[in-house]
Each structure stands twice: as structure tokens, then as C-alpha cells.
mmCIF file as gemmi writes it, N, C-alpha and C atoms, coordinates in Angstrom:
data_model
loop_
_atom_site.group_PDB
_atom_site.id
_atom_site.type_symbol
_atom_site.label_atom_id
_atom_site.label_alt_id
_atom_site.label_comp_id
_atom_site.label_asym_id
_atom_site.label_entity_id
_atom_site.label_seq_id
_atom_site.pdbx_PDB_ins_code
_atom_site.Cartn_x
_atom_site.Cartn_y
_atom_site.Cartn_z
_atom_site.occupancy
_atom_site.B_iso_or_equiv
_atom_site.pdbx_formal_charge
_atom_site.auth_seq_id
_atom_site.auth_asym_id
_atom_site.pdbx_PDB_model_num
ATOM 1 N N . MET Axp A 1 ? -3.626 170.963 -84.478 1 0 ? 1 A 1
ATOM 2 C CA . MET Axp A 1 ? -4.131 169.788 -83.808 1 0 ? 1 A 1
ATOM 3 C C . MET Axp A 1 ? -3.55 169.738 -82.405 1 0 ? 1 A 1
ATOM 4 N N . GLU Axp A 2 ? -4.377 169.442 -81.459 1 0 ? 2 A 1
ATOM 5 C CA . GLU Axp A 2 ? -3.943 169.395 -80.059 1 0 ? 2 A 1
ATOM 6 C C . GLU Axp A 2 ? -4.237 168.016 -79.482 1 0 ? 2 A 1
ATOM 7 N N . VAL Axp A 3 ? -3.231 167.407 -78.863 1 0 ? 3 A 1
ATOM 8 C CA . VAL Axp A 3 ? -3.406 166.091 -78.249 1 0 ? 3 A 1
ATOM 9 C C . VAL Axp A 3 ? -3.976 166.28 -76.861 1 0 ? 3 A 1
ATOM 10 N N . LYS Axp A 4 ? -5.071 165.603 -76.6 1 0 ? 4 A 1
ATOM 11 C CA . LYS Axp A 4 ? -5.738 165.715 -75.302 1 0 ? 4 A 1
ATOM 12 C C . LYS Axp A 4 ? -5.334 164.602 -74.343 1 0 ? 4 A 1
ATOM 13 N N . GLY Axp A 5 ? -4.852 163.484 -74.85 1 0 ? 5 A 1
ATOM 14 C CA . GLY Axp A 5 ? -4.485 162.356 -73.991 1 0 ? 5 A 1
ATOM 15 C C . GLY Axp A 5 ? -4.12 161.153 -74.825 1 0 ? 5 A 1
ATOM 16 N N . GLY Axp A 6 ? -3.843 160.061 -74.164 1 0 ? 6 A 1
ATOM 17 C CA . GLY Axp A 6 ? -3.477 158.84 -74.874 1 0 ? 6 A 1
ATOM 18 C C . GLY Axp A 6 ? -3.616 157.633 -73.971 1 0 ? 6 A 1
ATOM 19 N N . ILE Axp A 7 ? -3.465 156.47 -74.573 1 0 ? 7 A 1
ATOM 20 C CA . ILE Axp A 7 ? -3.558 155.204 -73.844 1 0 ? 7 A 1
ATOM 21 C C . ILE Axp A 7 ? -2.395 154.328 -74.281 1 0 ? 7 A 1
ATOM 22 N N . LYS Axp A 8 ? -1.743 153.706 -73.331 1 0 ? 8 A 1
ATOM 23 C CA . LYS Axp A 8 ? -0.654 152.789 -73.642 1 0 ? 8 A 1
ATOM 24 C C . LYS Axp A 8 ? -1.105 151.383 -73.273 1 0 ? 8 A 1
ATOM 25 N N . PHE Axp A 9 ? -0.99 150.468 -74.217 1 0 ? 9 A 1
ATOM 26 C CA . PHE Axp A 9 ? -1.361 149.079 -74 1 0 ? 9 A 1
ATOM 27 C C . PHE Axp A 9 ? -0.106 148.235 -73.879 1 0 ? 9 A 1
ATOM 28 N N . GLU Axp A 10 ? -0.099 147.339 -72.935 1 0 ? 10 A 1
ATOM 29 C CA . GLU Axp A 10 ? 1.001 146.398 -72.771 1 0 ? 10 A 1
ATOM 30 C C . GLU Axp A 10 ? 0.654 145.115 -73.526 1 0 ? 10 A 1
ATOM 31 N N . ARG Axp A 11 ? 1.657 144.49 -74.103 1 0 ? 11 A 1
ATOM 32 C CA . ARG Axp A 11 ? 1.449 143.23 -74.815 1 0 ? 11 A 1
ATOM 33 C C . ARG Axp A 11 ? 1.1 142.133 -73.823 1 0 ? 11 A 1
ATOM 34 N N . GLY Axp A 12 ? 0.041 141.417 -74.088 1 0 ? 12 A 1
ATOM 35 C CA . GLY Axp A 12 ? -0.391 140.343 -73.206 1 0 ? 12 A 1
ATOM 36 C C . GLY Axp A 12 ? 0.041 138.983 -73.732 1 0 ? 12 A 1
ATOM 37 N N . ILE Axp A 13 ? 0.077 138.019 -72.866 1 0 ? 13 A 1
ATOM 38 C CA . ILE Axp A 13 ? 0.435 136.655 -73.247 1 0 ? 13 A 1
ATOM 39 C C . ILE Axp A 13 ? -0.774 135.758 -72.971 1 0 ? 13 A 1
ATOM 40 N N . GLY Axp A 14 ? -1.159 134.975 -73.954 1 0 ? 14 A 1
ATOM 41 C CA . GLY Axp A 14 ? -2.276 134.054 -73.788 1 0 ? 14 A 1
ATOM 42 C C . GLY Axp A 14 ? -3.622 134.744 -73.651 1 0 ? 14 A 1
ATOM 43 N N . VAL Axp A 15 ? -3.763 135.889 -74.288 1 0 ? 15 A 1
ATOM 44 C CA . VAL Axp A 15 ? -4.989 136.681 -74.147 1 0 ? 15 A 1
ATOM 45 C C . VAL Axp A 15 ? -6.202 135.941 -74.707 1 0 ? 15 A 1
ATOM 46 N N . PHE Axp A 16 ? -6.019 135.193 -75.783 1 0 ? 16 A 1
ATOM 47 C CA . PHE Axp A 16 ? -7.145 134.556 -76.466 1 0 ? 16 A 1
ATOM 48 C C . PHE Axp A 16 ? -7.242 133.056 -76.203 1 0 ? 16 A 1
ATOM 49 N N . ASN Axp A 17 ? -6.451 132.509 -75.299 1 0 ? 17 A 1
ATOM 50 C CA . ASN Axp A 17 ? -6.456 131.058 -75.061 1 0 ? 17 A 1
ATOM 51 C C . ASN Axp A 17 ? -7.846 130.531 -74.725 1 0 ? 17 A 1
ATOM 52 N N . GLU Axp A 18 ? -8.51 131.151 -73.779 1 0 ? 18 A 1
ATOM 53 C CA . GLU Axp A 18 ? -9.84 130.694 -73.361 1 0 ? 18 A 1
ATOM 54 C C . GLU Axp A 18 ? -10.851 130.815 -74.501 1 0 ? 18 A 1
ATOM 55 N N . PHE Axp A 19 ? -10.764 131.917 -75.238 1 0 ? 19 A 1
ATOM 56 C CA . PHE Axp A 19 ? -11.668 132.138 -76.374 1 0 ? 19 A 1
ATOM 57 C C . PHE Axp A 19 ? -11.49 131.043 -77.427 1 0 ? 19 A 1
ATOM 58 N N . VAL Axp A 20 ? -10.231 130.755 -77.789 1 0 ? 20 A 1
ATOM 59 C CA . VAL Axp A 20 ? -9.94 129.753 -78.815 1 0 ? 20 A 1
ATOM 60 C C . VAL Axp A 20 ? -10.406 128.373 -78.356 1 0 ? 20 A 1
ATOM 61 N N . GLU Axp A 21 ? -10.127 128.023 -77.114 1 0 ? 21 A 1
ATOM 62 C CA . GLU Axp A 21 ? -10.561 126.727 -76.594 1 0 ? 21 A 1
ATOM 63 C C . GLU Axp A 21 ? -12.081 126.594 -76.614 1 0 ? 21 A 1
ATOM 64 N N . ASN Axp A 22 ? -12.777 127.658 -76.267 1 0 ? 22 A 1
ATOM 65 C CA . ASN Axp A 22 ? -14.243 127.664 -76.253 1 0 ? 22 A 1
ATOM 66 C C . ASN Axp A 22 ? -14.808 127.481 -77.663 1 0 ? 22 A 1
ATOM 67 N N . ILE Axp A 23 ? -14.318 128.27 -78.604 1 0 ? 23 A 1
ATOM 68 C CA . ILE Axp A 23 ? -14.831 128.189 -79.981 1 0 ? 23 A 1
ATOM 69 C C . ILE Axp A 23 ? -14.467 126.845 -80.605 1 0 ? 23 A 1
ATOM 70 N N . TYR Axp A 24 ? -13.254 126.355 -80.32 1 0 ? 24 A 1
ATOM 71 C CA . TYR Axp A 24 ? -12.837 125.066 -80.88 1 0 ? 24 A 1
ATOM 72 C C . TYR Axp A 24 ? -13.713 123.923 -80.356 1 0 ? 24 A 1
ATOM 73 N N . SER Axp A 25 ? -14.029 123.963 -79.073 1 0 ? 25 A 1
ATOM 74 C CA . SER Axp A 25 ? -14.892 122.908 -78.519 1 0 ? 25 A 1
ATOM 75 C C . SER Axp A 25 ? -16.293 122.982 -79.129 1 0 ? 25 A 1
ATOM 76 N N . LYS Axp A 26 ? -16.781 124.192 -79.381 1 0 ? 26 A 1
ATOM 77 C CA . LYS Axp A 26 ? -18.084 124.349 -80.042 1 0 ? 26 A 1
ATOM 78 C C . LYS Axp A 26 ? -18.031 123.82 -81.472 1 0 ? 26 A 1
ATOM 79 N N . ARG Axp A 27 ? -16.9 124.038 -82.136 1 0 ? 27 A 1
ATOM 80 C CA . ARG Axp A 27 ? -16.735 123.534 -83.498 1 0 ? 27 A 1
ATOM 81 C C . ARG Axp A 27 ? -16.756 122.004 -83.502 1 0 ? 27 A 1
ATOM 82 N N . LEU Axp A 28 ? -16.004 121.393 -82.59 1 0 ? 28 A 1
ATOM 83 C CA . LEU Axp A 28 ? -15.979 119.931 -82.517 1 0 ? 28 A 1
ATOM 84 C C . LEU Axp A 28 ? -17.365 119.359 -82.21 1 0 ? 28 A 1
ATOM 85 N N . GLN Axp A 29 ? -18.071 119.995 -81.296 1 0 ? 29 A 1
ATOM 86 C CA . GLN Axp A 29 ? -19.417 119.535 -80.931 1 0 ? 29 A 1
ATOM 87 C C . GLN Axp A 29 ? -20.352 119.622 -82.134 1 0 ? 29 A 1
ATOM 88 N N . ALA Axp A 30 ? -20.29 120.733 -82.869 1 0 ? 30 A 1
ATOM 89 C CA . ALA Axp A 30 ? -21.138 120.892 -84.059 1 0 ? 30 A 1
ATOM 90 C C . ALA Axp A 30 ? -20.779 119.85 -85.11 1 0 ? 30 A 1
ATOM 91 N N . LYS Axp A 31 ? -19.487 119.548 -85.237 1 0 ? 31 A 1
ATOM 92 C CA . LYS Axp A 31 ? -19.043 118.543 -86.202 1 0 ? 31 A 1
ATOM 93 C C . LYS Axp A 31 ? -19.576 117.157 -85.833 1 0 ? 31 A 1
ATOM 94 N N . LEU Axp A 32 ? -19.514 116.829 -84.534 1 0 ? 32 A 1
ATOM 95 C CA . LEU Axp A 32 ? -20.023 115.534 -84.065 1 0 ? 32 A 1
ATOM 96 C C . LEU Axp A 32 ? -21.533 115.413 -84.261 1 0 ? 32 A 1
ATOM 97 N N . GLU Axp A 33 ? -22.248 116.534 -84.128 1 0 ? 33 A 1
ATOM 98 C CA . GLU Axp A 33 ? -23.702 116.542 -84.281 1 0 ? 33 A 1
ATOM 99 C C . GLU Axp A 33 ? -24.132 116.616 -85.747 1 0 ? 33 A 1
ATOM 100 N N . GLY Axp A 34 ? -23.174 116.8 -86.642 1 0 ? 34 A 1
ATOM 101 C CA . GLY Axp A 34 ? -23.497 116.902 -88.057 1 0 ? 34 A 1
ATOM 102 C C . GLY Axp A 34 ? -24.041 118.251 -88.47 1 0 ? 34 A 1
ATOM 103 N N . ASN Axp A 35 ? -23.84 119.263 -87.63 1 0 ? 35 A 1
ATOM 104 C CA . ASN Axp A 35 ? -24.307 120.618 -87.931 1 0 ? 35 A 1
ATOM 105 C C . ASN Axp A 35 ? -23.199 121.341 -88.71 1 0 ? 35 A 1
ATOM 106 N N . ASN Axp A 36 ? -23.212 121.134 -90.035 1 0 ? 36 A 1
ATOM 107 C CA . ASN Axp A 36 ? -22.142 121.672 -90.883 1 0 ? 36 A 1
ATOM 108 C C . ASN Axp A 36 ? -22.079 123.192 -90.882 1 0 ? 36 A 1
ATOM 109 N N . VAL Axp A 37 ? -23.226 123.844 -90.845 1 0 ? 37 A 1
ATOM 110 C CA . VAL Axp A 37 ? -23.247 125.311 -90.876 1 0 ? 37 A 1
ATOM 111 C C . VAL Axp A 37 ? -22.554 125.884 -89.64 1 0 ? 37 A 1
ATOM 112 N N . LEU Axp A 38 ? -22.919 125.403 -88.464 1 0 ? 38 A 1
ATOM 113 C CA . LEU Axp A 38 ? -22.318 125.899 -87.229 1 0 ? 38 A 1
ATOM 114 C C . LEU Axp A 38 ? -20.83 125.542 -87.152 1 0 ? 38 A 1
ATOM 115 N N . GLN Axp A 39 ? -20.49 124.361 -87.659 1 0 ? 39 A 1
ATOM 116 C CA . GLN Axp A 39 ? -19.089 123.957 -87.674 1 0 ? 39 A 1
ATOM 117 C C . GLN Axp A 39 ? -18.275 124.9 -88.55 1 0 ? 39 A 1
ATOM 118 N N . ILE Axp A 40 ? -18.787 125.283 -89.702 1 0 ? 40 A 1
ATOM 119 C CA . ILE Axp A 40 ? -18.073 126.191 -90.607 1 0 ? 40 A 1
ATOM 120 C C . ILE Axp A 40 ? -17.987 127.593 -90.019 1 0 ? 40 A 1
ATOM 121 N N . VAL Axp A 41 ? -19.042 128.055 -89.381 1 0 ? 41 A 1
ATOM 122 C CA . VAL Axp A 41 ? -19.022 129.387 -88.758 1 0 ? 41 A 1
ATOM 123 C C . VAL Axp A 41 ? -17.943 129.444 -87.682 1 0 ? 41 A 1
ATOM 124 N N . ASN Axp A 42 ? -17.872 128.414 -86.851 1 0 ? 42 A 1
ATOM 125 C CA . ASN Axp A 42 ? -16.845 128.393 -85.806 1 0 ? 42 A 1
ATOM 126 C C . ASN Axp A 42 ? -15.443 128.305 -86.401 1 0 ? 42 A 1
ATOM 127 N N . LYS Axp A 43 ? -15.296 127.567 -87.486 1 0 ? 43 A 1
ATOM 128 C CA . LYS Axp A 43 ? -14.005 127.482 -88.166 1 0 ? 43 A 1
ATOM 129 C C . LYS Axp A 43 ? -13.602 128.854 -88.711 1 0 ? 43 A 1
ATOM 130 N N . LEU Axp A 44 ? -14.548 129.566 -89.294 1 0 ? 44 A 1
ATOM 131 C CA . LEU Axp A 44 ? -14.263 130.909 -89.82 1 0 ? 44 A 1
ATOM 132 C C . LEU Axp A 44 ? -13.844 131.873 -88.711 1 0 ? 44 A 1
ATOM 133 N N . ILE Axp A 45 ? -14.487 131.767 -87.558 1 0 ? 45 A 1
ATOM 134 C CA . ILE Axp A 45 ? -14.115 132.622 -86.419 1 0 ? 45 A 1
ATOM 135 C C . ILE Axp A 45 ? -12.673 132.353 -86.01 1 0 ? 45 A 1
ATOM 136 N N . LEU Axp A 46 ? -12.319 131.075 -85.903 1 0 ? 46 A 1
ATOM 137 C CA . LEU Axp A 46 ? -10.948 130.719 -85.53 1 0 ? 46 A 1
ATOM 138 C C . LEU Axp A 46 ? -9.943 131.172 -86.585 1 0 ? 46 A 1
ATOM 139 N N . ASN Axp A 47 ? -10.259 130.959 -87.858 1 0 ? 47 A 1
ATOM 140 C CA . ASN Axp A 47 ? -9.345 131.364 -88.928 1 0 ? 47 A 1
ATOM 141 C C . ASN Axp A 47 ? -9.2 132.88 -89.002 1 0 ? 47 A 1
ATOM 142 N N . SER Axp A 48 ? -10.273 133.602 -88.727 1 0 ? 48 A 1
ATOM 143 C CA . SER Axp A 48 ? -10.205 135.063 -88.75 1 0 ? 48 A 1
ATOM 144 C C . SER Axp A 48 ? -9.288 135.581 -87.648 1 0 ? 48 A 1
ATOM 145 N N . LEU Axp A 49 ? -9.382 134.988 -86.477 1 0 ? 49 A 1
ATOM 146 C CA . LEU Axp A 49 ? -8.508 135.389 -85.378 1 0 ? 49 A 1
ATOM 147 C C . LEU Axp A 49 ? -7.064 135.08 -85.724 1 0 ? 49 A 1
ATOM 148 N N . TYR Axp A 50 ? -6.821 133.887 -86.273 1 0 ? 50 A 1
ATOM 149 C CA . TYR Axp A 50 ? -5.468 133.493 -86.651 1 0 ? 50 A 1
ATOM 150 C C . TYR Axp A 50 ? -4.908 134.442 -87.71 1 0 ? 50 A 1
ATOM 151 N N . GLY Axp A 51 ? -5.737 134.785 -88.683 1 0 ? 51 A 1
ATOM 152 C CA . GLY Axp A 51 ? -5.306 135.697 -89.746 1 0 ? 51 A 1
ATOM 153 C C . GLY Axp A 51 ? -4.976 137.071 -89.206 1 0 ? 51 A 1
ATOM 154 N N . ARG Axp A 52 ? -5.781 137.551 -88.29 1 0 ? 52 A 1
ATOM 155 C CA . ARG Axp A 52 ? -5.554 138.879 -87.726 1 0 ? 52 A 1
ATOM 156 C C . ARG Axp A 52 ? -4.29 138.911 -86.866 1 0 ? 52 A 1
ATOM 157 N N . MET Axp A 53 ? -4.103 137.886 -86.065 1 0 ? 53 A 1
ATOM 158 C CA . MET Axp A 53 ? -2.938 137.847 -85.172 1 0 ? 53 A 1
ATOM 159 C C . MET Axp A 53 ? -1.656 137.508 -85.931 1 0 ? 53 A 1
ATOM 160 N N . GLY Axp A 54 ? -1.81 136.901 -87.117 1 0 ? 54 A 1
ATOM 161 C CA . GLY Axp A 54 ? -0.635 136.542 -87.904 1 0 ? 54 A 1
ATOM 162 C C . GLY Axp A 54 ? -0.124 137.671 -88.772 1 0 ? 54 A 1
ATOM 163 N N . MET Axp A 55 ? -0.826 138.791 -88.758 1 0 ? 55 A 1
ATOM 164 C CA . MET Axp A 55 ? -0.399 139.927 -89.581 1 0 ? 55 A 1
ATOM 165 C C . MET Axp A 55 ? 0.882 140.548 -89.045 1 0 ? 55 A 1
ATOM 166 N N . ARG Axp A 56 ? 1.635 141.122 -89.957 1 0 ? 56 A 1
ATOM 167 C CA . ARG Axp A 56 ? 2.859 141.813 -89.576 1 0 ? 56 A 1
ATOM 168 C C . ARG Axp A 56 ? 2.499 143.017 -88.706 1 0 ? 56 A 1
ATOM 169 N N . ASN Axp A 57 ? 3.264 143.203 -87.652 1 0 ? 57 A 1
ATOM 170 C CA . ASN Axp A 57 ? 3.014 144.302 -86.736 1 0 ? 57 A 1
ATOM 171 C C . ASN Axp A 57 ? 3.559 145.604 -87.332 1 0 ? 57 A 1
ATOM 172 N N . ILE Axp A 58 ? 2.667 146.532 -87.607 1 0 ? 58 A 1
ATOM 173 C CA . ILE Axp A 58 ? 3.065 147.841 -88.115 1 0 ? 58 A 1
ATOM 174 C C . ILE Axp A 58 ? 3.054 148.798 -86.938 1 0 ? 58 A 1
ATOM 175 N N . GLU Axp A 59 ? 4.206 149.32 -86.652 1 0 ? 59 A 1
ATOM 176 C CA . GLU Axp A 59 ? 4.33 150.173 -85.479 1 0 ? 59 A 1
ATOM 177 C C . GLU Axp A 59 ? 4.008 151.619 -85.841 1 0 ? 59 A 1
ATOM 178 N N . ASN Axp A 60 ? 3.113 152.208 -85.073 1 0 ? 60 A 1
ATOM 179 C CA . ASN Axp A 60 ? 2.794 153.623 -85.262 1 0 ? 60 A 1
ATOM 180 C C . ASN Axp A 60 ? 3.851 154.465 -84.577 1 0 ? 60 A 1
ATOM 181 N N . LYS Axp A 61 ? 4.143 155.588 -85.179 1 0 ? 61 A 1
ATOM 182 C CA . LYS Axp A 61 ? 5.126 156.482 -84.599 1 0 ? 61 A 1
ATOM 183 C C . LYS Axp A 61 ? 4.482 157.851 -84.45 1 0 ? 61 A 1
ATOM 184 N N . THR Axp A 62 ? 4.543 158.389 -83.26 1 0 ? 62 A 1
ATOM 185 C CA . THR Axp A 62 ? 3.981 159.703 -82.987 1 0 ? 62 A 1
ATOM 186 C C . THR Axp A 62 ? 5.117 160.667 -82.707 1 0 ? 62 A 1
ATOM 187 N N . VAL Axp A 63 ? 5.097 161.791 -83.393 1 0 ? 63 A 1
ATOM 188 C CA . VAL Axp A 63 ? 6.134 162.793 -83.212 1 0 ? 63 A 1
ATOM 189 C C . VAL Axp A 63 ? 5.464 164.109 -82.851 1 0 ? 63 A 1
ATOM 190 N N . ILE Axp A 64 ? 5.982 164.773 -81.858 1 0 ? 64 A 1
ATOM 191 C CA . ILE Axp A 64 ? 5.466 166.082 -81.456 1 0 ? 64 A 1
ATOM 192 C C . ILE Axp A 64 ? 6.323 167.142 -82.141 1 0 ? 64 A 1
ATOM 193 N N . VAL Axp A 65 ? 5.648 168.018 -82.899 1 0 ? 65 A 1
ATOM 194 C CA . VAL Axp A 65 ? 6.349 169.008 -83.685 1 0 ? 65 A 1
ATOM 195 C C . VAL Axp A 65 ? 5.825 170.4 -83.318 1 0 ? 65 A 1
ATOM 196 N N . ASP Axp A 66 ? 6.718 171.354 -83.245 1 0 ? 66 A 1
ATOM 197 C CA . ASP Axp A 66 ? 6.307 172.743 -83.007 1 0 ? 66 A 1
ATOM 198 C C . ASP Axp A 66 ? 5.49 173.225 -84.21 1 0 ? 66 A 1
ATOM 199 N N . LYS Axp A 67 ? 4.544 174.116 -83.951 1 0 ? 67 A 1
ATOM 200 C CA . LYS Axp A 67 ? 3.706 174.634 -85.026 1 0 ? 67 A 1
ATOM 201 C C . LYS Axp A 67 ? 4.555 175.337 -86.091 1 0 ? 67 A 1
ATOM 202 N N . ILE Axp A 68 ? 5.65 175.925 -85.7 1 0 ? 68 A 1
ATOM 203 C CA . ILE Axp A 68 ? 6.531 176.639 -86.635 1 0 ? 68 A 1
ATOM 204 C C . ILE Axp A 68 ? 7.155 175.657 -87.651 1 0 ? 68 A 1
ATOM 205 N N . LYS Axp A 69 ? 7.508 174.441 -87.199 1 0 ? 69 A 1
ATOM 206 C CA . LYS Axp A 69 ? 8.16 173.453 -88.054 1 0 ? 69 A 1
ATOM 207 C C . LYS Axp A 69 ? 7.167 172.607 -88.834 1 0 ? 69 A 1
ATOM 208 N N . LEU Axp A 70 ? 5.895 172.762 -88.561 1 0 ? 70 A 1
ATOM 209 C CA . LEU Axp A 70 ? 4.869 171.95 -89.198 1 0 ? 70 A 1
ATOM 210 C C . LEU Axp A 70 ? 4.728 172.324 -90.658 1 0 ? 70 A 1
ATOM 211 N N . LYS Axp A 71 ? 4.768 171.341 -91.553 1 0 ? 71 A 1
ATOM 212 C CA . LYS Axp A 71 ? 4.627 171.575 -92.983 1 0 ? 71 A 1
ATOM 213 C C . LYS Axp A 71 ? 3.27 171.03 -93.421 1 0 ? 71 A 1
ATOM 214 N N . PHE Axp A 72 ? 2.554 171.785 -94.191 1 0 ? 72 A 1
ATOM 215 C CA . PHE Axp A 72 ? 1.241 171.365 -94.667 1 0 ? 72 A 1
ATOM 216 C C . PHE Axp A 72 ? 1.328 170.81 -96.048 1 0 ? 72 A 1
């Protein structure tokens, strides 16, 4: 296996603030209008984001090994 390149991402702060505020306002509006389906869909979107971001961070580790030391 040969590595051709990679990408390094920096941790951001407040990356989803605007998204959450937008979806939450849509949820409140749907709730006020009595549109239960849209209100639940927006709630699910918010809960899914919260669930994903609340997961434990599993750190990947990459090690470069000589072909001679590689075990199959």
C-alpha cells in the first residue's frame, strides 16, 4: 500500500452555531403553526447532530512501517 497524500483538519469552534439556530427557529415556527410533522423533522435533525457530536472521540493512528517489518 502506498500513501499518496493526506489532509489535516483543525478543530473548529462554533462550527454549527448558525445551522442549529436556523433549524431551531424553523422548529419553533412549525410548532407555532401547528405543523407537527415539520416540527418533529426539525427536532430529529437537531437531535441527530447532538448525538453525533456527543460521541466519544476515537482517535485514528497512522503508522508508517517498512515493507520488511509488515506482517500480514
